[in-house]
C-alpha angles and dihedrals in degrees: 000000000000119000115197120181105191136043087233091058091049091050091047088055093046090048092051093045094051095043092050090049091053092050093047094047089051090052090050092048089054092046093050092047091052089054094046093247094142098165093051092043088057091051090053091045090052090049091051089052091049092048090048087059089054091050087055092047092052090046088054092050090048097043097109096034134087104230119205118246109237121194114226091255093052095064114104099215120169089240134019094277137053104278099235097048122092103248115249111261097026093093121090124195090223097044118144124235089257092053092048092049092048089054091052092044089055090054093052091047092049091049091050090049091050093052090044090054087054090051090050096047109032118102092202118088092207092055092046091051095050091042090050089052092050090046090051091051090052093047089053092050089050090052092051089053092048088051090050090050091051091056094054116107115258093255095049091106094059130080103206116212095001109111119158111187092189102037114181116231096212139010115249 
Protein backbone atom coordinates (compact mmCIF):
# COMPACT_ATOMS: atom_id res chain seq x y z
CA UNK A 1 0.00 0.00 0.00
CA UNK A 2 1.29 3.45 -0.89
CA UNK A 3 0.45 6.31 1.47
CA UNK A 4 0.96 9.75 -0.02
CA UNK A 5 0.22 12.81 2.09
CA UNK A 6 0.23 15.73 -0.39
CA UNK A 7 -1.11 16.36 -3.87
CA UNK A 8 2.40 17.41 -4.86
CA UNK A 9 3.71 14.02 -3.83
CA UNK A 10 0.99 12.26 -5.87
CA UNK A 11 1.81 14.41 -8.90
CA UNK A 12 5.54 13.70 -8.48
CA UNK A 13 4.77 9.97 -8.51
CA UNK A 14 2.49 10.34 -11.54
CA UNK A 15 5.13 12.37 -13.37
CA UNK A 16 7.83 9.76 -12.70
CA UNK A 17 5.54 6.90 -13.70
CA UNK A 18 4.52 8.48 -16.99
CA UNK A 19 8.04 9.64 -17.91
CA UNK A 20 9.49 6.20 -17.23
CA UNK A 21 6.72 4.59 -19.30
CA UNK A 22 7.52 6.87 -22.25
CA UNK A 23 11.23 6.07 -21.99
CA UNK A 24 10.62 2.33 -21.78
CA UNK A 25 8.17 2.28 -24.70
CA UNK A 26 10.69 4.20 -26.80
CA UNK A 27 13.37 1.62 -25.92
CA UNK A 28 11.00 -1.20 -26.90
CA UNK A 29 10.11 0.56 -30.16
CA UNK A 30 13.81 0.70 -31.05
CA UNK A 31 14.31 -2.95 -30.08
CA UNK A 32 11.40 -4.12 -32.22
CA UNK A 33 12.53 -2.05 -35.20
CA UNK A 34 16.03 -3.55 -35.04
CA UNK A 35 14.44 -7.00 -35.19
CA UNK A 36 12.05 -6.10 -38.03
CA UNK A 37 8.95 -6.36 -35.84
CA UNK A 38 7.23 -3.38 -37.48
CA UNK A 39 3.72 -4.05 -36.13
CA UNK A 40 4.91 -4.40 -32.55
CA UNK A 41 7.25 -1.41 -32.91
CA UNK A 42 4.20 0.62 -33.96
CA UNK A 43 2.27 -0.58 -30.88
CA UNK A 44 5.09 0.56 -28.58
CA UNK A 45 5.46 3.84 -30.51
CA UNK A 46 1.73 4.47 -30.05
CA UNK A 47 1.99 3.72 -26.34
CA UNK A 48 4.92 6.15 -26.02
CA UNK A 49 2.80 8.84 -27.68
CA UNK A 50 -0.16 8.13 -25.37
CA UNK A 51 2.05 8.22 -22.30
CA UNK A 52 3.65 11.47 -23.54
CA UNK A 53 0.18 13.03 -23.46
CA UNK A 54 -0.12 11.87 -19.85
CA UNK A 55 3.24 13.49 -19.06
CA UNK A 56 1.83 16.74 -20.46
CA UNK A 57 -1.40 16.35 -18.48
CA UNK A 58 0.49 15.81 -15.22
CA UNK A 59 2.75 18.77 -16.02
CA UNK A 60 -0.37 20.90 -16.49
CA UNK A 61 -1.82 19.75 -13.17
CA UNK A 62 1.50 20.48 -11.48
CA UNK A 63 2.16 23.81 -13.19
CA UNK A 64 1.60 26.00 -10.12
CA UNK A 65 3.00 23.52 -7.61
CA UNK A 66 6.45 22.78 -6.29
CA UNK A 67 6.81 19.02 -6.70
CA UNK A 68 9.20 17.17 -4.42
CA UNK A 69 12.22 15.53 -6.00
CA UNK A 70 12.20 11.83 -5.16
CA UNK A 71 15.26 9.71 -5.73
CA UNK A 72 14.49 6.38 -7.43
CA UNK A 73 14.89 4.45 -4.17
CA UNK A 74 12.45 6.76 -2.37
CA UNK A 75 9.44 5.73 -4.46
CA UNK A 76 7.01 3.41 -2.72
CA UNK A 77 5.95 1.37 -5.73
CA UNK A 78 3.93 -1.79 -5.14
CA UNK A 79 6.69 -3.77 -6.91
CA UNK A 80 10.36 -3.14 -7.64
CA UNK A 81 9.70 -1.12 -10.81
CA UNK A 82 7.55 1.84 -11.76
CA UNK A 83 4.08 0.33 -12.32
CA UNK A 84 3.48 1.58 -15.85
CA UNK A 85 6.81 0.48 -17.34
CA UNK A 86 7.34 -2.90 -18.96
CA UNK A 87 9.71 -4.66 -16.53
CA UNK A 88 13.20 -5.26 -17.86
CA UNK A 89 13.58 -8.80 -19.15
CA UNK A 90 9.92 -9.41 -20.03
CA UNK A 91 10.33 -8.28 -23.63
CA UNK A 92 11.27 -10.77 -26.33
CA UNK A 93 12.52 -9.77 -29.74
CA UNK A 94 10.24 -12.38 -31.35
CA UNK A 95 7.15 -11.60 -29.30
CA UNK A 96 3.78 -11.86 -30.96
CA UNK A 97 1.22 -9.04 -31.09
CA UNK A 98 -0.72 -10.87 -28.37
CA UNK A 99 2.35 -11.08 -26.12
CA UNK A 100 3.10 -7.39 -26.66
CA UNK A 101 -0.47 -6.38 -25.86
CA UNK A 102 -0.41 -8.53 -22.72
CA UNK A 103 2.79 -6.76 -21.58
CA UNK A 104 1.15 -3.37 -22.11
CA UNK A 105 -2.06 -4.52 -20.41
CA UNK A 106 -0.03 -5.57 -17.37
CA UNK A 107 1.43 -2.04 -17.19
CA UNK A 108 -1.98 -0.41 -17.25
CA UNK A 109 -3.29 -2.78 -14.59
CA UNK A 110 -0.29 -2.18 -12.32
CA UNK A 111 -0.74 1.59 -12.73
CA UNK A 112 -4.43 1.24 -11.84
CA UNK A 113 -3.54 -0.85 -8.79
CA UNK A 114 -0.95 1.71 -7.68
CA UNK A 115 -3.43 4.59 -7.87
CA UNK A 116 -6.10 2.46 -6.16
CA UNK A 117 -3.66 1.78 -3.30
CA UNK A 118 -3.27 5.56 -2.91
CA UNK A 119 -7.07 5.92 -2.82
CA UNK A 120 -7.27 3.19 -0.18
CA UNK A 121 -4.52 4.57 2.04
CA UNK A 122 -4.49 8.36 1.81
CA UNK A 123 -6.07 10.36 4.62
CA UNK A 124 -6.58 13.38 2.32
CA UNK A 125 -9.85 13.56 0.30
CA UNK A 126 -8.24 15.67 -2.46
CA UNK A 127 -5.48 13.07 -2.93
CA UNK A 128 -8.03 10.26 -2.95
CA UNK A 129 -10.12 12.08 -5.58
CA UNK A 130 -7.18 12.73 -7.92
CA UNK A 131 -5.81 9.21 -7.44
CA UNK A 132 -9.29 7.79 -8.16
CA UNK A 133 -9.42 9.79 -11.40
CA UNK A 134 -5.99 8.48 -12.40
CA UNK A 135 -7.03 4.92 -11.48
CA UNK A 136 -10.16 5.24 -13.62
CA UNK A 137 -8.09 6.42 -16.61
CA UNK A 138 -5.81 3.40 -16.24
CA UNK A 139 -8.85 1.10 -15.92
CA UNK A 140 -10.23 2.53 -19.18
CA UNK A 141 -6.88 2.02 -20.91
CA UNK A 142 -6.77 -1.58 -19.69
CA UNK A 143 -10.27 -2.18 -21.06
CA UNK A 144 -9.28 -0.78 -24.46
CA UNK A 145 -6.33 -3.19 -24.52
CA UNK A 146 -8.58 -6.13 -23.56
CA UNK A 147 -10.91 -5.17 -26.41
CA UNK A 148 -7.93 -5.00 -28.78
CA UNK A 149 -6.77 -8.45 -27.62
CA UNK A 150 -10.25 -9.85 -28.21
CA UNK A 151 -10.14 -8.64 -31.84
CA UNK A 152 -6.87 -10.44 -32.61
CA UNK A 153 -7.10 -13.51 -34.81
CA UNK A 154 -6.91 -16.81 -32.89
CA UNK A 155 -3.36 -17.51 -34.10
CA UNK A 156 -2.01 -14.05 -33.13
CA UNK A 157 -0.18 -15.52 -30.16
CA UNK A 158 1.91 -17.86 -32.29
CA UNK A 159 4.99 -17.15 -34.34
CA UNK A 160 4.86 -19.80 -37.05
CA UNK A 161 8.20 -21.06 -38.26
CA UNK A 162 10.26 -18.85 -35.94
CA UNK A 163 11.94 -21.04 -33.37
CA UNK A 164 14.99 -19.68 -31.58
CA UNK A 165 16.59 -22.35 -29.41
CA UNK A 166 18.97 -19.83 -27.85
CA UNK A 167 16.81 -16.72 -27.51
CA UNK A 168 18.57 -13.72 -26.03
CA UNK A 169 16.78 -12.01 -23.18
CA UNK A 170 18.06 -8.54 -23.96
CA UNK A 171 19.95 -6.79 -26.67
CA UNK A 172 23.46 -5.65 -25.72
